[in-house]
C-alpha positions, -999 to +999 in steps of 0.1 A: -071-109-068-085-087-039-122-081-033-138-062-004-175-070-002-200-048+018-176-042+047-190-022+077-171-014+109-180+007+139-161+017+170-187+025+197-211+050+182-186+059+154-192+042+121-158+040+105-168+020+074-203+017+059-211-009+032-177-006+014-170-028-016-141-027-040-120-049-063-084-048-074-077-069-105-046-091-107-015-071-117-032-037-113-029-009-088-058+005-069-054+037-049-076+046-019-077+084-014-097+108+007-096+133+035-083+125+070-108+104+090-126+091+060-118+054+069-088+047+046-066+032+073-094+013+090-102-003+056-066-013+052-065-028+087-096-048+079-080-060+047-049-071+065-069-090+091-058-066+119-094-055+126-125-077+122-154-062+103-189-061+118-203-072+085-189-082+051-160-102+037-125-098+024-114-122-003-079-129-016-078-148-049-113-161-040-105-172-005-124-155+024-102-140+050-111-154+085-097-163+119-084-197+107-065-186+077-054-150+085-018-159+092-015-180+061-030-153+038-008-126+053+022-145+041+009-137+006+006-100+013+034-075+016+026-046+039+044-013+040+035+017+062+047+053+065+082+054+079+088+018+072+083+005+108+116-014+108+128-030+140+153-005+153+175-030+172+180-051+140+202-044+110+186-039+076+196-074+066+180-089+097+148-069+092+145-083+056+155-118+066+132-121+096+102-139+080+123-162+058+142-173+090+109-178+108+096-199+080+127-221+079+145-209+048+181-220+045+209-194+048+217-198+011+181-192+001+179-161+023+212-146+011+202-152-026+168-135-020+181-106+000+209-099-025+184-100-054+161-075-036+190-052-028+198-050-065+161-046-075+157-017-049+189-001-061+206-001-026+243-002-019+251-036-003+268-019+027+234-005+038+223-040+048+248-040+077+234-007+092+206-002+117+175+018+107+186+048+127+217+050+106+198+051+073+182+079+054+144+081+051+146+068+015+169+040+024+146+029+053+116+028+030+135+008+004+145-017+031+108-018+042+098-026+007+124-053+005+109-069+037+075-067+021+087-084-011+109-110+004+083-138+005+073-129-031+037-119-022+009-118-047-005-086-032+012-054-018-007-031+006+010+003+010-004+027+036+009+062+030+044+048+020+059+081+009+044+105+035+075+109+056+099+115+027+112+148+013+099+157-022+130+147-042+134+113-025+097+108-027+097+115-065+127+091-070+111+063-051+077+068-067+092+065-102+113+035-092+083+017-077+058+023-104+083+007-129+090-021-104+053-030-098+046-032-135+077-053-142+069-078-113+032-078-122+022-073-085-013-065-074-011-033-054-035-015-031-021+019-020-035+045+005-026+082+000-040+116+006-022+130-025-043+130-056-013+135-079+003+104-064-030+086-069-030+096-106+006+086-110+001+050-096-035+041-099-052+021-126-083+027-105-088+054-078-112+049-049-123+081-033-137+078+002-156+101+025-171+094+060-165+057+058-180+053+023-168+051-012-180+081-032-165+073-066-143+046-082-127+050-116-098+066-134-083+100-127-101+112-159-134+101-143-128+121-112-117+151-131-142+152-159-171+130-147-175+136-109-205+118-094-212+145-068-200+179-056-177+165-030-156+149-058-151+183-075-144+200-041-118+174-031-100+176-065-101+214-065-087+216-030-054+204-043-051+231-070-013+234-067-012+198-080-038+202-107-014+209-136+006+178-126-026+156-126-036+168-160-002+161-174-005+125-164-037+119-183 
């Protein structure tokens, strides 16, 4: 469903990505993980067509992402960032309905879809009439996910979607979303710095360092078959989460 082929990107003298290749199979979840500054967010921005690579290609369902089709392909991708990035001057309903209105959906179609997503995301209906500033962090992120799902995209790209949430809300939303992704059969690419979160969601984990992919595989591969010392160091650096990771195996 999603393939990144030999992507490289530099900003001046800084090489942000170097010959990066990865694939995410249809209906599976791939998780990109790595230390700050390793190129995770730059890679996501390239995948979304927000940044043009110096070399390489991004393919969605076999179609190469380029200047002529970026807008069309984006309609098939749901994008969620940390904090939700909702428009503060618009109600939750208006945020979710924005793209359907732009694409000419009828009021009936929009209402049916928004109501369905409200139920799926387990939100009280009255939340839809509130503005982002009146919502809790968990509610904002659920509305952001509704906005990402409203066009029924084939692919979801989530960039640190739980980073701004407190631990209890984060756990509740993680559990809800993992079940939801599997039920809907969505192809998901997620970025996180949390290896326990990567283990919880990921069918495959992609560990990055200095703009390159160090290792791809299951959490068991990273734990028991590290390809180099950095992999061991990165996993061990999160020792407080180690027991949780092993429990998920």
